[in-house]
N, C-alpha and C positions, 0 to 999 in steps of 0.2 A: 498560643495558637500558631499553626503553620502559616507560612507566607506563600500564597499561591498566586501566580500570574495567569490570567485568562487571555489568550491570544485569539482574536477573532479574524477569520478569513472570508466570511460570507457563507453562502449556501442557503438551503431551505430554512435552516434554523434562524436565519436573520431576515427572512422574507415575509411579506404579507400579500394578500390578494388586493389588487388595485384594478377594479373593473374600468374599462373593458380589456385591460392589458394582461390579465391573468396574474399569476403569482410572480412577483418581481422583487429585487432587492430594495430595502429601504434603509434609512439612516437612523432608526430609532433603537437598534438592537442593544448597543452598549448602554444607552440611557436607561433602557428597561432593565438591564442586568444590574446597574448601579442602584436601582431602587428596589431590587429583589431582596427582601429581608432575610430569606432563608440562607443566602450565601454568607452573609456576615456572621451567622451563627456557627458556620463551619470552619472558617479560616479568615486570615487577613487577606483580602482580595484586592488586587490591582488589575487594570485592563490595558491591553495594547491592541490597537486595530492595525493588523498587518495588511488586510485588504477587505473589500466588501464585494465579492464577485461570485457568480455561480461556479460550482466546482468544475464543470466542463471547460472553463476558462483557465484553470490552473495548469501551468506548464512545468516541465522538469526544472527549468531555470528558476521559477518561483519556489519550487520545492527546495532547491539548493539555498536560496535566499532565506527561506523560512527556517531551514536547518541551522544556518549560521546565527540567525536572530535568536532562536530557541537556546542554542548553546551559550550564547553570550548572556542572555537574560537569566539562565539557570544559576549563574554565579551569585545572584542576589535573591533567589527564591528557593523554597523547599521543593517546589514542583510546578509544573505547567499544565494547564488544560488548553487544548486547541479546539476551537469550534470550526467545523469544516462542512462543506457540502458532501452528501453521501455518494455522489456519482464517481468521484475519484479519490475518496477518502482512503481506500485500501492502498492506493499507490503512494499517496503523500505520507501516510503513516509508516509504510515500509521504508520509504526513502529516509525518513528521519531515524527509523530504527537502525538502519545501516550506518548513518553518517554522524549522528550526534555523539560527542564524546562526554558523556555524563551518565552516572548511575541513578541520578535523581529521576523521579517519576515524570514521564511525559504521557499525557492521556488525551487521546482524541475523542471527541463526541460530536454528535450531529442530531438532526431531526428528519424524520420521514414525512412530517406534516408541518406545514407553514403555521405561522402565528395567527392565521385567520381561520384555521380549521378546528372543528370540534375534536376533542381528545388530543390536542397537540401534545407532542412528546418531548419537545425541546427543553422546557424547564426542568422536568424530572431527570432527563439525561445529563444536563449540566450539573445538577445537584449530585448525581451519582458520580460523575467524573471528578468533581472537586473532592468528594469524600475519598475516592480511590487515590487521587494525587496527594492527599493529606495523610494517608495511612503509611506508617513506617514499614509495613510489610511489602508495600509497592516498590520499595527501593530495589534497584538492580533486577527488575522484571522485564526490561526492554520497553519499547513503546507499546502502550496499551490502547485498546478501543473499548469504550464503555457506552453501551446502548441497551435500552430496555432492561436495565438492572443486571446485565451480564458483562463480564470482563473477558476480552479476547486478545490474543497476541497479534500485533500488526503483521507479522510475517505470514500468518495463516488465515486471518479473518477474511471472510467473503461476504459480499452483498448478494443475497440470494433471491430477493424479491424486489419488484419495482415500487411497491407501496406500503407493505406491511411494516409495522413498527418493530417486529422481531426479525427483521431481514438479516442482520449481521450475526453470523455464526462462524464457528471453526469446524467445518464438516469432517475433517480427517481425524482430529485429535480431541475435540471437545473444548468447551470453554475453560478458561483458567479459574474463574471464580464468579461470585455473584455479589451484588450490593443489597444487603438486607436492611430492614429498618433500624436495627440496633448496631450492625457492624458490617465491615467488608470481610468476606470469606473467600480464601483461595483454596481450590481443590488440588492444584498441581502447579508446577513450574514449567516454563518453556525451556526445553533442553537446548535448543539452538540459539545461541547469543552471538551474532556475527556483527563485526564492525569493519567498515572500509572507510578510512579517513581520507578525504580528498577535498581540494578547493576548486576542482574543475569537474565537469561532466562532459560526456560526448553523447548528444541526443540523436545521432544518426544511426539508430538501432530500429530495425523493423520487426513487426510481429505478424506472422502469417498463420492463419488457422486452416488446417487441412480439412477438406470436405470430400465427399464421394465424387469421383469423376473429375476432380480439379486438374487443370493443366499448369504449365510453368509460367504463366504470364506475370504473376505477382513476384516470383523470385527473379525473373528477368528484369522486371522494373526496378527491384531493389539493387540489382547489379548495375543497371544503367545509372541509377541515382547515386551510386557510390556508397552504399550502406557499409558501415563498419562490421555489423553483425546482423544476423537474422535469427529470430526465435521462431522455430517451427512448432506449432501446437499439433502434435500428431495424434493418431488414434490410440486408445488403450495404453499399452505398455510403452508406446512411442514408435508407431509404425506409420508409414506414409505411402501414398500411391506411387507405383513404380514409374509412372509417366514423368514425375518431377525429378527423378534421380539425375538425369543429364544436367539440369539446371543447378542442382546442388553441387555437382562436381565443378561446373563452370564457376560458381560463386567461390568455392574453396580455392580454385586455381588463382583467383584474384585476391587471396588472403582475406576473404570475408568469413568471419567465424559463424558457423552454423551450430545453434544450440537447440536441442530437442527437449520439449516438455510435452505433457499430455493434456489434451483438451477435456479429460475427465475431471470431475470435481475433487476426487481424492486419489491417492496412490502415486507411486514413483514410476518414472520411465526406467526401462531395464533392457540390457542387451540380451534379449531372450529369443526373439524370432529371427531366423537366419535367411528367410526368403528375401528377394530383392525388395527393398523398402522396409524390411523389418528392423527392429531396434539393433540387433546384433550386426546385421548387414551395414547399417548406417554407422555404427561405432567403428567398424573396420574401415569404412570410407574416410573416417576422420571427423565425423560429427561428434560434438560434445554432448553428453547426457546431463540433463538439468535436474536430476533427482526428483523430489516431490514438489518443487517450486512451480507454481502455475505461470503461464506465459506472460500475463501482465506484469507480474512482479519480477520475473526473470529479465524482462526488458528494462525495468528500472535498475536492477542490479548491474546489468551490462553497461548502462550509461555511466554508472558510478565507477565500475571497474576500468572502462576505457578512459575515463577521466583521470584515473590514478596511474594506470600502468601504460597507457598509450598503445603498446604493442599487442598484436593479435596473439602471439605465442605466450606472452606473459598472462594474458587473460585466460587463455585455454588451460594453462597449467594451474592457475588458481581454481578454476572450476573443477578440474580433475581432482585436486587435493581437498576441496571443500564442499563436495556434493555427496 
C-alpha cells in the first residue's frame, strides 16, 4: 500500500456548528479521521496538523511555510493530501504548484459543508483525494484539487459558488479527470507545468479590479504605499478606463510593475485594442500582459517572482517569456 500523509490546515472541513456562535473550528478533526475505517483500506495514512484556522486567515507567509513542510515531508511519503478551507484554496494550491520541488502527488481537498450539516461532503472528498494521491498516474500532474469526485489543476481551478458542493471547476479547459467507484480516470494532462523555486516571497503586490467609471484612487494608494507590482484586472481582452492611464504611467515611472489580467472567467488578455486604455495601447506603454492567468493567481505568482528575482526588470522579462 502507498504511504500517504494528510496535512490538515483547518477550514470548513474541520468545523462544526456551535450554537450560538455558528460554524467554528473545533479540535476533533484529526481524531475523527484516525477512526475513519475507509482511509485505512486505501493507504498507510499518517496525519500532520499544520494549522486549524479558517482559510481567510491563511496568508502568503503561511503558504510558503506549508510549501516547505510539504516538500520536506514528501521525502518520506508517496503523496500528500492537504485539507484546506475553500475560500483561499485556489491561491494556496497554486502557490504550492509553483514552489514545491517534487513530482509526487500533492492533492488539496476541502468541504463546502461543515461536519454538522446534512449531506456533508468532507469525508467523501477526503477519500477521493487519498485515492488520487495513491494512484501512480497522478505522478507529475502538478498540484491537484479533488472535490465532488472531480480532479482539477491548481493553476486553473476556480471556486464558482459560495455554497454548492460542485463549486470547484476549471471553466476554461475542463477537469483533468474523475474519481469513480472502481478507479481514478484522467481525461487529459495539464499542459503548463511551471516551477519557481525560492525561499523568499514579496507580499507587497496589489490587485485592483477595473469597474465602469472608476478613478485612479486605488492605483495612487498603491503608489503611496510602495507596492512592488499592481495586477490590474481589466475588462475583456484586457482593457481599462482611460481615466486611470495617468496613474498607471506614474506607477511605472516609480518602477512599479503593472501586469494586466482579465476579470472574465476564461480567456487571455491580448494586445488587440489600440484605443487609449486598450490592451495594445497598454502594452505599448510598458504594461505586462498576464496571459490567461486570473488576477488572484497572478498576484500569488508575482509574490513568488519578486521573492526570487527581486528586480522589476527581471520579473517583467520572466513574464514576457513565460506567458
